[in-house]
N, C-alpha and C positions, 0 to 999 in steps of 0.2 A: 298488285297492279304495277305494270311497268310505267315509268314516267318518261315521256318523250318531250323534249324542249320544243316549244312552238317557235317559229320564226317571228321576229319582231314585226309589228305593224307600225305605221307612221301616221301621226296626226299633224296637220299643218296649221300653225298659228296664223293669225291675221297678217303678221309681218313676213310670212313665208318660211319661217324656221320649222323644221320637221322634228317632232318629238317621238322618240321610239318608245313603244309600249308592248306589253304582252298581257293578254287577257285570256283567262280560262273560265268558262261558264261553270256554274254550280248552284247549289241551293243556298238559301239563307242570305245573310249579310255578305257583302263583298269585302274580302280582305284586301287592303291596299298597303303595299310596302313602300316606304320612303327611305332611300339610301342616305348615307352620310356625306360629308364634305368630300368632293372629288371622287366619290364612289359611284357605283352604278347598280343596275338591277341583276347583275350576274354574280354578286357576292354570295358567300356561303350561307348567310342567314336567309337572304331572299330566296335562294334556290331550295333550301331546306323547307321553308314555308310553302313554296310553290309545289313541291313534291307532296308534302303533307296534305295540302288543299286538294290536289288531284286525287290522292288516295282516299280522301274522305268526301269527295263530291262537293267541295266548297268552291265558291267563286273567288277568284283572286286576280288582282291587277297589279302589275309592276310597271315602272317606267323609268326612263333616264331624263333628268332635267336637261334643259338646253345647255350645250357646251360640255356635256358629260356622256360617257359611254357611246351608244350608237346614235344619239340625237345630234342634230345639227346645231350650228351656232358656236360662239366662242365662250369659253368659260369666263373670260375676263368681262364679258357683258352681263353675266348673271347677277341676280340679287335674290333676296328672300321673297320679295314681292313677285318678281318674275317667275321664280320656281314654284311658289305657291299657286300662281295662276296656271302654270303648266299642269300641276297636279289636278286642279279643279277642272281644267279642260278635259283631261283624260277621264276623270270620274264622271263628268257630265256626258261624255261620249259613250261610255261603256255601261253605265249603271243608271238606274232611276229609283233605287230603293236604299235601304240602310247600308252603311259601310262601317267597317272596323279598321281603324288606321293604326299602322305599326311604323314607328319612326326610330331610326338608328342614329345616335349622336346628333349632328345637325338636322337630320331628318326628324328628330324628336321635336325640334323647334318648329320646323315646317308643319309637322303633324298638328301642333297646337294652333297654328295660323289657319290651316285648312279646316280644323274642327270648328273654329270660331266662325268661319265663312259658311260652313254647311249647317250649323245649328243642330236641329233635332234629327237630321238624317244620320248623325253619327251615333252608332250603337255602342261604341266603346273605342278606347285608344290604349295603346301599349307603347311605352318608351323603353328603348335599350340604350342606356347611358345617354339619356336625353340631355341636350345641351342648349336650352333656351338662354338667350342673352349672352352668349359667349363673346360677343363683341365688347361687352362691358367687363365681366370678371376675367376673361381670358387675355386681356391686354393691359399691361401697365402703362403708366404715363409716357415712358420713354418710347415704347413701341407705337403708341398712338401718335406721338409727335413725329416719329420717323415715317409712319404711314401717311400722315398729312403732308409731309414734305415731298416724299418720293412717289406717292399715289399707288405704289405696290411694294410689298416687302416679301422676302423669301426666307423660309425656315427649313431646317432639316426635316425630312419626311421619314418617320419610322416605318411607314408601310409601303414604301416604294423608292426607286432610285432617283426620281426627279424631285427637286426642292418643292416645297408646298407654298404656293403664292397666296397672299391675301391682298385683295384690291380695295382701294379706297371706296369705290362705288358700293361694293358689297358691305363693307364695314358701316358706311353711313346709313345704308338701308336697314342693316341690322339694328343700329341705334334707334331708328325710327319705329322698329317693330318689337321693342323690348316688352316683356310680359311680367317679369317677376316683381315689379314695383307696386303691383296692386292685385286685387282679386281677378282671377281668370274665370270668366263666366262660362265654364264648361261643366255640364251636369251629368254626363254619362259615366259609366264605370271606367276606371283608369287603373292600369297595371304598369308599374315601373320596375325595371330590372337594372341593377347597377353593380359593377365589380368594385370592391373596396381597394383594389390595387390598380385602379384606373389612373394612368399617368396624364391623361388628357382632359378629362372632365371629372372634377371632384365628386365623389358620391353624395356629398352634402347638397349638391344642386338638385338631386332628386327629392331630397327632404324638403328643400325650399319650395320646389314645384308642388309637392303634395300639399303644403300649407296654403299655397295661393289658389289652388283649384277650388272652385265652388262645390264640386261634387263631394258627397260624403262617402261614396264608394271608391276609395282610393287605397290600393295596396302596393307596398314596396317590398321587393325581394332583393336583399343585399347578398352578394356572393363574395365571401371573405377573401378568397384567393383569385377572384376574377379580375381580368384586365379590361381595357377599354373595349375591345372587340367582342368579348363574350362569344367566341366562335368555336370553342372546344366542344367535343361531342357532348359532354355533360351540360354545357351551356346551351347548346342547341336543343337538347332534351328539355331543359327548363323552359326555354322559349316556346317550344311546341306545346308543352303542358299548360303554360300560361295562356297562350292564344286559344287553345282548345277550350279551356274553361271560360274564357271571356266570350267566345262565340256561342257557347251554350246559353 
């Protein structure tokens, strides 16, 4: 089956910001992909899953958070709460049944926040180098102090030419949405993929997350030579194998 990329559709938030999304109809639970920090729905993992879903007649939803990709708004205005609500708006618009959430890096944190909001509608979740609470373990005291003083800090970006900003608003909202300090009341099947050569999110975070989740159906796949992105052909194959099994 040939896969043809559908044009983006736009949903309008109450404040007028337009959120870009792509939905493809299909059977069963709707697969929902949540990109990472400063990423969008056109990344390699998102497109690979979209192609797999189309070839297997599975429903899938992708979107860009406000300030990212094709969506309107400014990245500096974003936060975990705002982006969670962007995802919930899109899910509410396109679906009325069960969903399977897939979150990459920061999208893995949002995946958990969305799952908590949707409750029993979530048939499963899958994290790819999931990064819950990175505003805590990802920042030492010096960086936290600098961010509080300057309201934005910039760091080298290993994935693009532009420096990577962190805004105080986003950091404070992240601190208010931390999850790893107590049990996370998510009961659905959970699959976690993590590269052990991940230079951005320690693979031990997936271990901590597994311990905190209430669900007993939690599986972790560690890729010894895998990096943060897990975007090599063999990594994509593992991702598709994992999602296929989860959606069965």
